[in-house]
N, C-alpha and C positions, 0 to 999 in steps of 0.2 A: 503494500499499499503506500501511495505517496499523499501526504499532506500538500496543502497550497504552499506552504512555506519551504517544504523540500522540494517540490517542483520548481517553483521560482528560482531557488538557489541552483538547482541543475541547469536550468537554462540560461541562468546569469553567467554561469562559466563558458557557455557557448557564445556569449555576446548577445541574447536576445533581451531587449528591453522588459522591464518588470511588468510593465502594464501590458505587453503583448502577450507574456508568458501567464500572466494572471486571468486575461481573457480566454487564452487558450486552455487553462486548467478547467475553467467552468465548462467549456465545450467537451473536452475529453471525459470529465465526470459526467458520464451519460445518465447514470442513476442519480445524481445529485446529492449523494451522501456526504460530501466533503472531503472524500478521499478518492484517489486513482487507483482501481485494482490492477492486477496482472492483466487480466482479461481486457479492461478498457484501455490500457495503455498498448498492449499488443495490437488491439483494433486500431488504435490511432496510428501505430507504426505501419501497419497493412496499408491503411488509407493512404498515408503519406507517400509510399512509394507505389501504389496501384491504382488509387482513385483518381478519376478523371473529372470529379464533382468538387468545384471550387469551394462548397459549402460543407464538405465532409469534415468533421473535427479533426481528423489526422493532418489534413491540409493546412491547418492553423499552427503547427507545432513550433515552427521557426519564424512565424509571422507572415504578414501578406508579401505577396510575390511582388518584386521590384519590377 
């Protein structure tokens, strides 16, 4: 499980703005329980690499496309 603070810190090390990672956290936390489970994180990673839907939660992991 990843809390909001852990998630933001993780993406902060990758240079993702905290506002962006906070917004992404809430999208990836699909059940809205305040933590990201392994299944939710895995689904987001799969979407990041494979989804063509710009609204898919995983496509927000690193922020908006430039």
